[in-house]
Structure formats: C-alpha cells, structure tokens
C-alpha positions in Angstrom: 40.6 -56.5 15.6 43.2 -55.6 18.2 43.0 -52.3 20.0 46.1 -50.0 19.3 47.7 -48.3 22.2 49.0 -44.7 22.0 52.5 -46.1 21.8 51.7 -48.3 18.9 49.9 -45.4 17.0 52.9 -43.2 17.6 55.2 -45.9 16.3 53.1 -46.2 13.1 53.0 -42.4 12.6 56.1 -40.8 14.2 54.7 -37.2 13.6 52.4 -37.9 16.5 55.3 -38.2 18.9 55.6 -34.4 18.7 51.9 -33.9 19.2 50.8 -32.1 22.4 48.9 -34.2 25.0 45.6 -32.6 24.1 46.1 -33.6 20.5 46.7 -37.2 21.5 43.7 -37.2 23.7 41.6 -35.9 20.8 42.9 -38.7 18.6 41.8 -41.3 21.3 38.3 -39.6 21.4 37.7 -39.4 17.7 39.8 -42.0 15.9 38.2 -45.4 15.2 40.0 -48.5 13.9 38.3 -50.2 10.9 39.2 -53.2 8.7 38.6 -53.2 5.0 38.7 -56.5 3.0 40.5 -57.0 -0.3 38.5 -55.7 -3.2 36.4 -53.2 -1.2 36.0 -49.8 -2.9 37.0 -47.2 -0.4 36.0 -44.2 -2.5 34.2 -43.8 -5.8 34.7 -40.7 -8.0 32.4 -38.0 -6.8 32.1 -39.3 -3.3 32.2 -36.9 -0.3 35.2 -37.6 1.9 33.7 -38.2 5.4 36.9 -39.5 7.0 40.7 -39.3 6.7 42.2 -42.8 7.0 45.7 -43.4 8.5 46.6 -46.8 7.2 48.1 -49.1 9.8 48.4 -52.2 7.7 47.6 -53.2 4.1 47.5 -51.3 0.9 45.0 -49.2 -1.2 45.3 -48.5 -4.9 44.2 -45.0 -6.0 43.5 -44.8 -9.7 41.7 -43.1 -12.6 39.3 -44.7 -15.0 39.3 -43.4 -18.6 36.3 -43.2 -20.9 37.9 -46.0 -22.9 37.8 -48.3 -19.8 41.5 -48.2 -19.2 42.8 -47.6 -15.7 46.0 -45.9 -14.5 47.4 -46.1 -11.0 48.1 -42.7 -9.5 49.7 -44.1 -6.3 49.3 -46.6 -3.5 48.6 -46.0 0.1 50.5 -48.4 2.4 51.2 -48.8 6.1 52.2 -45.6 7.9 50.6 -43.5 5.1 47.4 -41.6 4.2 45.7 -40.3 1.1 46.6 -36.9 -0.5 43.3 -36.8 -2.4 41.2 -37.5 0.7 43.1 -34.8 2.6 42.7 -32.3 -0.2 39.0 -33.0 -0.5 38.5 -32.6 3.2 40.3 -29.3 3.3 38.6 -28.0 0.2 35.1 -29.5 0.6 35.5 -31.0 -2.9 34.4 -34.5 -4.0 36.9 -37.3 -4.5 38.3 -37.1 -8.0 39.4 -40.7 -8.5 38.7 -44.3 -7.3 40.3 -46.2 -4.4 40.2 -49.9 -3.9 41.8 -52.2 -1.2 44.5 -54.5 -2.7 45.8 -55.9 0.6 43.5 -56.1 3.6 43.6 -52.8 5.3 43.5 -51.8 9.0 43.1 -48.0 9.3 42.5 -45.4 11.9 39.5 -43.3 10.6 39.2 -39.6 11.7 36.0 -37.7 10.8 36.5 -35.0 8.2 35.1 -32.2 10.5 37.6 -33.2 13.2 40.5 -33.1 10.7 39.5 -29.6 9.6 39.4 -28.5 13.3 42.8 -30.1 14.1 44.5 -28.4 11.1 43.5 -25.1 12.7 44.3 -26.0 16.2 47.5 -28.2 16.0 50.6 -27.4 14.0 51.6 -31.1 14.1 48.5 -32.1 12.1 48.8 -29.1 9.8 52.5 -29.9 9.0 51.7 -33.6 8.5 49.0 -32.9 5.9 51.1 -30.3 4.1 54.0 -32.7 3.9 51.7 -35.4 2.7 50.3 -33.2 0.0 53.8 -32.2 -1.1 55.1 -35.8 -1.2 52.1 -37.3 -3.0 51.9 -34.4 -5.5 55.5 -35.2 -6.5 54.6 -38.8 -7.1 51.5 -37.9 -9.2 53.7 -35.5 -11.3 56.1 -38.4 -12.0 53.2 -40.5 -13.2 52.1 -37.7 -15.5 55.6 -37.2 -16.9 56.0 -40.9 -17.5 52.7 -41.2 -19.3 53.2 -38.1 -21.4 56.9 -38.4 -22.3 58.2 -42.0 -21.9 57.7 -44.8 -24.3 55.7 -47.8 -23.0 58.6 -50.2 -23.3 60.8 -47.9 -21.1 58.0 -47.6 -18.5 57.3 -51.3 -18.5 61.0 -52.2 -18.1 61.3 -49.7 -15.2 58.2 -51.1 -13.5 59.4 -54.6 -13.8 62.8 -53.7 -12.5 61.3 -52.0 -9.5 59.0 -54.9 -8.7 61.7 -57.6 -9.1 64.5 -55.8 -7.3 64.3 -58.2 -4.3 63.1 -61.4 -6.0 63.3 -62.1 -9.8 59.8 -63.7 -10.0 56.8 -61.5 -9.8 53.2 -62.9 -9.3 51.0 -60.7 -11.5 49.0 -60.7 -14.7 49.3 -58.7 -17.9 46.0 -57.0 -17.2 47.2 -55.9 -13.7 50.3 -54.4 -15.2 48.2 -52.6 -17.9 46.1 -51.1 -15.1 49.2 -49.9 -13.3 50.7 -48.3 -16.4 47.5 -47.0 -18.0 47.7 -48.9 -21.2 46.1 -51.9 -23.0 46.7 -55.5 -22.0 47.6 -56.3 -25.6 50.5 -53.7 -25.5 51.9 -55.2 -22.3 51.5 -58.8 -23.6 53.3 -57.9 -26.9 56.3 -56.4 -25.1 56.6 -59.2 -22.6 56.4 -61.9 -25.3 59.1 -60.0 -27.3 61.3 -59.9 -24.2 60.7 -63.6 -23.6 61.9 -64.4 -27.1 65.0 -62.3 -26.4 65.7 -64.3 -23.3 65.2 -61.4 -20.9 62.2 -62.7 -19.0 60.4 -66.0 -18.6 56.6 -66.0 -18.6 54.6 -68.4 -16.5 51.0 -68.8 -15.5 50.4 -65.6 -13.6 54.1 -65.0 -13.1 57.0 -63.1 -14.8 60.6 -64.0 -14.0 63.5 -61.7 -14.9 66.2 -63.9 -16.4 68.6 -61.2 -17.6 68.4 -58.2 -15.3 71.2 -56.3 -17.2 69.3 -56.6 -20.5 66.1 -55.5 -18.8 67.9 -52.5 -17.4 69.1 -51.7 -20.9 65.4 -51.3 -22.0 65.0 -48.3 -19.6 
C-alpha cells in the first residue's frame, strides 16, 4: 500500500489544510493506513469503536438488521468521508449501534479513539470537522427515516433507480441488493420491477436493470 504524504492527505480531507502544524504532526504520529477487502465487516452491532477511519478510497455500507432478517442502509461512507456513528461512539463511549461492511475495497487512515478524543479538546479544526460530520450524516439518516415512514415503496424504488441510473441507464445490481438498500423484501422489489418491465419503463437482465423510459420512471416518484 502506497504511503500518503501530508499533501495527499490534505487533498483528500481539505479541513486539514487549516490545521496547525502540531495537529498535522500528531496525525503523522498516530494515523495508520490500512486496507480492508470487499466483504469484510468493519463493525458489528455492540462493538467498541477503537479507531476513527478517514476513508481515502473505496466504500463502506452502514446498515441496520431487523429481527425479521431484513436490512436497511443508513448511509455509505466513501472517499473523503468518515463515519458519524463511529465518531459519536468515540465521543460518547457508547457501543456501535449498527453494522458496517466494505462494499468497495477500502483504504483508510485509522486514528485511535483516545487520540480522537484528545484532538477534539485540543484542536478546533478537528472539533469542527466532527461536528459538521455529525450534522451532515444526521440529516441523511433523517431522510431515510422519513422515506421509510412516509413514502410508498414504489415511490422510493423509482427515486432510488433514478438516482443510480442518472449517468448510465443500465445498473448492475440484484433485486436482493436493492431490497437491502430500501429495507424491504426482495419479493416486493421484484414485483414492482416486473410490473414496470411490462409497462416498458425498464428492461430486466441477468443482474442488470436498464431504464428504457426515464420520463415514465420519473412519473412514479
């Protein structure tokens, strides 16, 4: 794994550009780069958060698992980002309340929890970063709650498909993966997708979904 220079770290996380020299030196002393393969569980529910990860490359899915076995994605952590729940657990000394799994190979800068707690007290740049992170991610989680509680599944599925096919009309995914993202049953997703296929809105392939009529899909939102 290549070693990141201070300049590269600052480019990945611009808030560090405003950090005082001693904060950058502390990062060099305590931060460690680590690679996590696809499928590795980063955190299990109830785990003690020992490190804060600043993701340099890759993606992590943070989700909840219900008693009925269904999953729902709370948010994803991608390049230039970190995890609200990990930060919250470190600051409150509470266990991790969800699960986190690598969905794209991750390279992350790991900072020990005790060091993070010290930096929050010592450096305004770290304190402001974590508070902004908490505010931003909380808003995302609230959107998920509102969607689950108040929106019909067909509306949520249409919005999800529209978002993920905005650049290219064909999406490589499975009905089960979509169900995990939206917190519903695979059968519900399959029923809606097959209905839309009959209407000529989408085309279903083996492990793919192609949006044929974007305007009609938008009308489902």
